[in-house]
N, C-alpha and C positions, 0 to 999 in steps of 0.2 A: 505492500499501499504505500503509493510515494505520496508526497504532501505535496500541496498546490497551494499556488498563492492565490486561491479564488476560494470562495466559500458558496454552500448549497444554501440559497435563500430561504427553502422549506423548511430549514431547521434554526431562521433567524428566532422565532416565538420559543421556544424550546430552551428554556431553564436547564442548567446542571449547577450544582455546588460541589464543589472541590475544596478537601481542606488538605492542608501540608503542600499546598501548590506552587511553591516557590521553586523547588529544586526535584531532582529525583526523577522516581516513578510520579509524584501529582503533578509536576512538570512537563513530563513526556504524556501524561495522561488530555492536561488542558490543552496542550497544539492540537492532537487527533479531533480535540472535540471546537477548536477553534477554528479549523480546519475545514469541519464540517458545517459550520456558519450557526453554533449553541451561541446562546449569552451565556458567559461564565460566572456567576458568583465565585470568587477564590480568597482563598485568606491561608493564613500562614504567620508564624512567630513572630521573622526577622523580615522589618518595614521595609528597609531597602531593597534586601532580595526578594522580595514579594512585589514591588512596583519597577523594578526590573525588569524582571519573568514579565510584566504587563506587556512594559513598552515596547518589548523585543516581539511578542504574540504581534502586536496591534502593528509594529511597521511588515513584519509577516503577512500579517490577513488582516487590512485595512479595512474590510468589511464585516468583522466581527464584533462580537460588544462584550466586552469583560469591565468589571466591577473588583474593588480588591478591596480588603476591610484586617488590617493588623490583628492576630489573635492571638492569645495563648488557649489551646485547646485543652489546657491540662487543669485551667478556671473553669468551674461550672458556670460562674457568673458572665464571663467572657462568651462564653458557648451560647449562652441562651438570647447575649446581646447581638451573636450574629445570627443566630436563626432569625430574630427579628428586623436585622438590617435584611435579608436575604429575603422575607417575605415581602419587604415595600417593595420587590419587584416581580411580584406574583408566584404561583405555587408552583415549586420545582417539580421538573418531568423526571431528573436522576440527582441521586445524592453517590457521592463519592468518599466514603469515609476511608481518607488516606493518612491523618495526621498521627505520628509515633514519633518515636525513642526506641533505640539498639544501647543497649551497656550489657557487656558480656559480663558474666560472673557465674559464681555457683552457690547455690542457698544457701550453704552451710557459711562460707566466710563473707559473702559481698555486704557491702556496704547495706546499714541499718534499715535506711528507708527506701532502698529502692526499690521495692515490692510496689510499696505507695505509688511511688512515682509513675512505675513502668504500668500500675492499675490505671490510674488518673489521666495519663497520657493515648494508652494505648486501646483502653476499654471505655471509661466514663467518657471518654470527646465522641465517640461514635453514639452511644447510651443517650447522652443527653439532647445530642445535634439533632437527631433520628426523632426520640420522642417529640421535639420542637416542632422539628417541619412535617410530622406526620398527618396531622388532623387535618388538615389542607386537601392530602393527599390521597386522603382516607374519603374524605367527603366526595372530591373527584372521582375517586375508584381507579387512580391509573398511576404507574410510575415505577422506578428503577430504583435499587441501594444496591449499590456494591460496597462492600465491607474489606479494603483489604488487610488480610490477614499476613501467612507466611508459612512456607514447608514447618518452621517452630510451631506452627496449632495441630500439626497431624505428626510430630515424633521427637521423643526428649533427642536431647543432642548435649554432648559436653561443654560448659561452659553456656547455657543457655540461660539457666536461674530464671529470675523473674523474668526476663523479657520472654520468654517461652509460656512461662505460665500466664503470661497477659493475652499471649495470641491463641491461648488453648481456649481461654476466655471469649475473643472474641468470635472465634469460628462458632464457640457453644450459643453467641447471643446472635449469630447469623442463622443459625439451626433453627432457633426458638423461632425469632422473629418473622421468619420466612411460612411457619406453619400459623404463626398469627393473622399474616396478612393474604396469604392464601385468596378468602373470603371476598377482600376487598381491591383485588385485581393486581395489588403491587408485585412485584417482584424483587424476590434477594440474593445476591450472589457474592460465596464468597471467595475470593481471590489469593491464592495459596503462592507465591513464587519463591524460586530457589534464589540463588547469587544473582543479580544484577549489578553491573555497571553503573555506577553512581559516584556521588562525590566522596560516600563513607568509605570506597575503594581506591582511591587517590593514596599511593604510598605505601599500601598493604605488599606489593611485591607479584600481586597475582595479575598473569597477562588479561587485558580485556578482551581476546579471541578466548580465554576458559570460562568465560559465564556470558550470562544473558546481556544483553541491551535493553533499557530503560525502557525502548520503545515497543520491547517484544509484550512487555505486558499491557502497554499501551494499545497496542491495536489488539488483543484479546478482549479488552474490556470494549473497547467501542465497539467490535463484533458483535459481543453479547449483549449490548445495548441495543441493537439494529432488530434483533428477533422480532417476531410477530408475537400481539399480545397472548398469545394461548403456548406460550414458549418462553421457557426461561433455562439459562443454563446456569444449575444451583451450586457448581464448586469449580472454581478453574484452579487447575494446577499445572505447573512448569517451573521446570527446571533446565540446568544445564545440559545439553548434549553429552556431555560426558560425565554427567552427577553431579550430584552436590559435593561441594566443596567441606 
């Protein structure tokens, strides 16, 4: 799927909310939907990087609409304020719960407050934002929610610690939410990528060719969002072709 400097005007009225959109997977996903002409409502914790990303996308796709708000998604009050801000632009068609953090460690010796931090950032952010936006989507009886989980949601691994716990929890949230929303015409997809080359891999010594591109995940999310109303991609699992690191 090549990026074109044109947008599909049929999508101009469709609203997508993306958290953690300033870099990595969030930025790659934002680019896919900007190219398709969606109205993007995006947030990230780093204000400068967020507005730089918005400027880059508007230069590449001048016909798309992007609104940005700096938000710390680990803070419940800021999440709710972001939801209120989003709703002034209309009812979301798609929510991408991508905001998250990764800190390696083992349960028995990691920093004392790490579990709380991982749960607040990787789980509660999605929980509180989704709950705040859902009533309007339920009333309309349509929409899609993508929760960016991880391979760590599926299998424990060394040095995963509280990060892995939080991603297991996000997958559980996704599964429960999917069942609850089936009668309301809203789809819920859990996205579980393995290693993809983002800023966090710079200086790691791992060759880019060994792991996936962020755009690989973005393309799959976009494709899943284009299915007919009666079809849902429940789980999206992507791994490097040579396997996990």
